[in-house]
C-alpha positions as CSV (number, residue, x, y, z in Angstrom):
1,X,28.1,14.4,17.6
2,X,31.6,13.1,18.2
3,X,32.0,9.2,17.7
4,X,33.9,7.5,20.6
5,X,37.3,5.8,20.5
6,X,37.5,2.9,17.7
7,X,34.2,4.0,16.6
8,X,34.0,3.1,12.8
9,X,33.5,5.9,10.0
10,X,29.9,6.0,8.2
11,X,30.1,4.0,4.9
12,X,28.4,6.0,1.9
13,X,27.1,3.3,-0.8
14,X,26.3,4.9,-4.5
15,X,23.3,3.0,-5.9
16,X,23.0,4.9,-9.0
17,X,19.8,6.8,-8.7
18,X,18.7,10.5,-8.5
19,X,21.1,12.7,-6.7
20,X,20.4,12.7,-2.8
21,X,18.2,9.4,-3.1
22,X,21.0,6.9,-4.2
23,X,23.3,6.7,-1.2
24,X,23.0,3.9,1.1
25,X,24.5,5.7,4.5
26,X,26.0,3.1,7.0
27,X,26.8,4.2,10.4
28,X,24.7,2.3,13.0
29,X,24.7,-1.6,14.0
30,X,21.5,-1.6,12.6
31,X,22.5,-0.5,9.2
32,X,25.4,-2.4,9.1
33,X,23.5,-5.5,10.2
34,X,21.2,-4.8,7.1
35,X,23.9,-4.5,4.7
36,X,25.3,-8.0,5.8
37,X,22.0,-9.5,5.2
38,X,21.6,-7.8,1.7
39,X,24.9,-9.5,1.4
40,X,23.8,-12.8,2.3
41,X,20.5,-12.7,0.4
42,X,21.8,-10.9,-2.9
43,X,23.0,-14.1,-4.4
44,X,19.8,-15.9,-4.3
45,X,16.7,-15.6,-6.6
46,X,14.2,-15.7,-3.2
47,X,11.5,-12.9,-2.8
48,X,12.3,-10.1,-0.4
49,X,9.7,-8.4,1.7
50,X,10.8,-5.6,3.3
51,X,8.9,-3.8,5.8
52,X,9.2,-0.3,7.4
53,X,7.7,2.8,8.0
54,X,7.3,5.6,5.3
55,X,10.8,7.2,4.6
56,X,13.0,4.7,6.0
57,X,14.8,3.7,2.9
58,X,12.8,0.7,1.5
59,X,13.7,1.1,-2.3
60,X,17.1,2.0,-1.4
61,X,17.6,-1.5,0.4
62,X,15.9,-2.9,-2.6
63,X,18.3,-1.4,-4.9
64,X,21.4,-2.1,-2.2
65,X,20.4,-5.9,-3.0
66,X,19.9,-5.3,-6.5
67,X,23.7,-4.0,-7.0
68,X,25.3,-6.9,-4.7
69,X,23.6,-9.7,-6.9
70,X,24.6,-10.9,-10.4
71,X,21.6,-9.1,-11.6
72,X,23.5,-5.7,-11.3
73,X,23.9,-4.7,-15.1
74,X,20.4,-5.6,-15.7
75,X,17.3,-3.4,-15.3
76,X,15.9,-2.4,-11.7
77,X,12.1,-1.6,-12.3
78,X,10.3,0.2,-9.3
79,X,6.6,0.0,-9.6
80,X,4.1,2.0,-6.8
81,X,1.5,-0.8,-6.7
82,X,-0.5,1.9,-4.9
83,X,-2.0,4.2,-7.8
84,X,-3.6,2.3,-10.2
85,X,-6.5,-0.3,-10.1
86,X,-8.3,-2.5,-12.6
87,X,-7.4,-2.5,-16.3
88,X,-4.9,0.1,-15.9
89,X,-2.9,-1.8,-13.3
90,X,-3.0,-5.1,-15.3
91,X,-1.7,-2.5,-18.1
92,X,0.8,-1.3,-16.3
93,X,2.1,-4.7,-15.2
94,X,1.3,-6.8,-18.3
95,X,1.4,-4.2,-21.1
96,X,-0.6,-4.7,-24.2
97,X,-0.8,-5.3,-27.8
98,X,-1.9,-3.0,-30.3
99,X,-5.8,-3.0,-30.6
100,X,-6.1,-4.7,-27.3
101,X,-8.5,-2.0,-25.9
102,X,-9.9,1.7,-26.9
103,X,-7.0,3.8,-27.3
104,X,-4.1,1.2,-27.6
105,X,-2.6,2.2,-30.9
106,X,0.6,0.1,-30.3
107,X,2.3,-2.4,-28.5
108,X,3.2,-1.4,-24.9
109,X,5.7,-3.4,-22.4
110,X,4.6,-3.7,-18.9
111,X,6.8,-4.2,-16.2
112,X,6.9,-7.7,-16.2
113,X,8.5,-7.3,-19.5
114,X,10.7,-4.4,-18.9
115,X,12.3,-6.0,-15.5
116,X,13.4,-9.0,-17.8
117,X,15.9,-11.1,-15.8
118,X,16.6,-8.0,-13.5
119,X,14.7,-6.8,-10.4
120,X,11.2,-5.7,-10.0
121,X,10.8,-3.5,-7.2
122,X,7.0,-3.6,-5.8
123,X,6.5,-0.5,-3.6
124,X,3.4,-0.4,-1.3
125,X,2.8,-4.0,-2.3
126,X,-0.2,-4.2,0.1
127,X,-2.1,-1.8,-2.0
128,X,-2.4,-4.5,-5.0
129,X,-6.3,-4.5,-5.6
130,X,-8.0,-7.4,-4.7
131,X,-9.2,-8.2,-8.0
132,X,-5.6,-8.0,-9.4
133,X,-3.9,-10.2,-7.0
134,X,-4.9,-13.5,-8.5
135,X,-3.3,-12.3,-11.6
136,X,-0.2,-11.2,-10.2
137,X,0.1,-14.5,-8.2
138,X,-0.6,-16.6,-11.1
139,X,2.7,-14.9,-12.8
140,X,4.8,-15.3,-9.7
141,X,4.3,-19.1,-9.7
142,X,4.2,-19.9,-13.4
143,X,6.9,-17.2,-14.3
144,X,5.1,-16.5,-17.4
145,X,2.5,-14.0,-18.7
146,X,0.9,-12.6,-21.8
147,X,0.4,-9.0,-22.5
148,X,-3.3,-7.9,-22.6
149,X,-4.7,-8.7,-26.0
150,X,-1.9,-11.2,-26.7
151,X,-1.5,-14.7,-27.2
152,X,2.4,-15.6,-26.9
153,X,3.4,-16.6,-23.5
154,X,6.6,-14.2,-22.3
155,X,9.0,-15.7,-19.8
156,X,9.2,-13.7,-16.3
157,X,12.7,-14.0,-14.9
158,X,13.0,-10.9,-12.6
159,X,13.5,-11.1,-8.9
160,X,11.1,-9.6,-6.7
161,X,11.8,-7.5,-3.9
162,X,8.5,-5.8,-2.5
163,X,7.9,-3.4,0.4
164,X,5.2,-2.3,2.5
165,X,4.5,-0.1,5.6
166,X,1.3,-2.2,6.3
167,X,1.0,-5.2,8.4
168,X,0.3,-7.7,5.3
169,X,-0.3,-10.6,7.8
170,X,-3.2,-8.6,9.4
171,X,-4.6,-7.8,6.5
172,X,-4.6,-11.5,5.4
173,X,-6.6,-12.0,8.5
174,X,-9.4,-9.7,7.4
175,X,-9.5,-10.6,3.9
176,X,-7.9,-7.8,2.5
177,X,-4.9,-9.4,1.2
178,X,-4.7,-13.2,-0.3
179,X,-2.9,-15.6,2.0
180,X,-1.4,-17.4,-0.9
181,X,0.4,-14.2,-2.3
182,X,1.6,-13.1,1.1
183,X,3.3,-16.4,1.6
184,X,4.7,-16.1,-1.9
185,X,6.3,-12.9,-1.3
186,X,7.1,-13.1,2.4
187,X,9.7,-15.5,1.7
188,X,12.8,-13.6,3.2
189,X,11.0,-10.6,5.5
190,X,13.4,-7.7,6.0
191,X,12.4,-5.0,8.4
192,X,14.2,-1.4,8.2
193,X,14.2,0.3,11.5
194,X,13.2,4.3,11.6
195,X,15.6,6.9,12.1
196,X,14.5,7.2,15.6
197,X,15.8,3.9,16.5
198,X,19.5,4.5,14.8
199,X,20.2,7.9,16.3
200,X,24.0,7.4,15.2
201,X,22.8,7.6,11.5
202,X,21.6,10.9,12.2
203,X,25.0,13.0,12.2
204,X,26.3,11.3,9.0
205,X,23.1,11.6,7.1
206,X,22.7,15.2,8.1
207,X,26.3,15.8,7.1
208,X,25.5,14.4,3.7
209,X,22.4,16.1,3.0
210,X,23.9,19.5,4.0
211,X,27.0,18.8,1.5
212,X,24.6,18.1,-1.3
213,X,22.4,21.2,-0.9
214,X,25.5,23.5,-0.2
215,X,26.6,22.3,-3.7
216,X,23.4,22.6,-5.3
217,X,22.6,26.2,-3.9
218,X,25.9,27.3,-4.0
219,X,26.4,28.3,-0.3
220,X,29.6,26.5,0.4
221,X,30.1,27.8,4.1
222,X,26.7,26.7,5.8
223,X,27.5,24.4,8.5
224,X,25.4,22.8,11.6
225,X,26.3,24.4,15.1
226,X,27.2,21.5,17.4
227,X,24.1,21.9,19.4
228,X,21.6,22.0,16.2
229,X,23.0,18.5,15.6
230,X,22.6,17.4,18.8
231,X,18.9,18.4,18.6
232,X,18.5,16.7,15.6
233,X,19.6,13.5,17.3
234,X,16.9,14.1,20.0
235,X,14.1,14.5,17.5
236,X,11.7,11.4,16.8
237,X,11.7,12.0,13.0
238,X,8.1,10.7,12.2
239,X,9.1,10.9,8.6
240,X,12.3,9.1,8.8
241,X,15.1,9.8,6.7
242,X,13.1,11.5,3.8
243,X,11.9,13.9,6.7
244,X,15.5,14.7,7.7
245,X,16.5,15.2,4.0
246,X,13.8,17.7,3.3
247,X,14.8,19.8,6.3
248,X,18.4,20.0,5.4
249,X,17.2,21.6,1.8
250,X,14.9,24.1,3.9
251,X,17.6,25.0,6.2
252,X,20.1,25.6,3.7
253,X,17.6,28.0,1.5
254,X,16.3,29.9,4.2
255,X,18.9,30.3,6.7
256,X,20.8,33.7,6.1
257,X,23.6,33.1,8.4
258,X,26.6,30.6,7.6
259,X,25.9,28.8,11.1
260,X,22.4,27.2,11.2
261,X,21.7,27.5,15.0
262,X,18.8,25.6,17.0
263,X,17.0,28.4,16.6
264,X,16.5,28.2,12.9
265,X,14.6,24.7,13.4
266,X,11.0,24.2,13.0
267,X,9.2,25.3,15.8
268,X,7.4,22.0,16.4
269,X,10.9,20.4,16.3
270,X,12.3,23.0,19.2
271,X,9.2,22.3,21.3
272,X,9.3,18.7,21.1
273,X,13.0,18.5,22.0
274,X,12.7,20.3,24.7
275,X,14.1,23.8,23.2
276,X,12.6,27.1,24.0
277,X,10.3,28.5,21.5
278,X,11.7,31.6,21.4
279,X,15.9,32.1,21.5
280,X,17.2,34.1,24.4
281,X,17.6,38.1,23.6
282,X,14.5,38.0,21.0
283,X,12.7,40.1,23.8
284,X,9.2,39.8,25.0
285,X,6.7,37.6,22.4
286,X,3.8,39.0,21.0
287,X,0.6,38.0,21.7
288,X,0.2,36.2,18.4
289,X,3.8,34.5,18.9
290,X,2.6,33.0,22.4
291,X,-0.8,31.7,21.0
292,X,1.3,30.0,18.2
293,X,3.8,28.5,20.5
294,X,0.9,27.0,23.0
295,X,-1.2,25.6,20.0
296,X,1.9,24.0,18.3
297,X,3.1,22.6,21.6
298,X,-0.3,21.3,22.6
299,X,-0.8,19.6,19.1
300,X,2.9,18.1,19.3
301,X,2.7,16.8,22.8
302,X,-1.4,15.5,22.0
303,X,0.0,13.7,18.7
304,X,2.2,11.5,21.0
305,X,-0.7,10.3,22.6
306,X,-3.0,9.9,19.6
307,X,-1.4,6.8,18.6
308,X,-0.9,8.1,14.6
309,X,-4.6,8.9,14.4
310,X,-5.8,12.3,13.5
311,X,-9.0,11.6,14.7
312,X,-7.9,10.6,18.1
313,X,-5.8,14.0,17.9
314,X,-8.5,15.7,17.1
315,X,-10.9,14.4,20.0
316,X,-7.8,14.9,22.4
317,X,-7.3,18.7,21.5
318,X,-11.2,18.9,21.6
319,X,-11.6,20.4,18.1
320,X,-13.4,19.2,15.1
321,X,-11.4,17.3,12.4
322,X,-11.7,20.5,10.1
323,X,-10.2,22.9,12.8
324,X,-7.1,20.1,13.1
325,X,-6.8,20.4,9.5
326,X,-6.6,24.1,9.2
327,X,-4.4,24.2,12.4
328,X,-1.9,21.8,10.9
329,X,-2.0,23.5,7.5
330,X,-1.3,27.4,9.2
331,X,1.6,26.0,11.3
332,X,2.9,23.6,8.6
333,X,3.0,20.6,10.9
334,X,3.6,17.2,9.0
335,X,2.7,14.6,11.3
336,X,3.0,10.9,10.2
């Protein structure tokens, strides 16, 4: 998609993580505003709570703040709060002394200790189990902790950046999340816009991922047709940047030609953006292909009315949840 006169070139910031996941691409006004906000808050120790849909780049924003801060040479420790509960959760964060429990044969440092005076990134912070929230809050307030089974009090000096795709204030209202912990985390709230609301970022992101996978898979001549790029900009991207990245890898791997045309895009994407499901010149569709096209089209259209609920989607389509799961798997439809 061509840029208008005077439009700024996209900036790509290297944040030092795994290839393809450590680049912060800035083109749209929304992302430039976020970059300015990161510069404003980086010098403080205030806790940041990052809101955004899955795949919008919440960890990248946290890494951006870390790189802009005086802690950039210190550790950046990311932790997914949604995978552990109870004692396993406590062990992950607090660590343990040898002999603290069965199987604890030697001392282990937890995330609080490993973060030291760097940055501790709490992904899916809304998933902290209720039984662990009070102990977590105590560490944030007192700035000290002890390993499980330990007697020595250790300092906690890391800066906290938390992230969630849930509405924490609503969780507080129904008693699923402690109000005092919520207010402790929500000092500087930041919302990352979904990709569909910053279409200006789609071309530089697509070209960046395309270049990355061209190099990785030794296909230097692969490129996007202008019509394909235009189609990408029209798509709603329910999986956000992660979905775009995965699509570009798939296209580079599976497209035999050097030019990626709209017809190479997934069927549901072509239907959702108003393209014909079958390219001109392909001849008459088989009955099987016609059924596939009709069913994918019906699912994609009904999803926009289902409000993000697969149960509601099954009701609209008048099928059982089991049948819906089968169809989504059969057609490789990823709804988010």
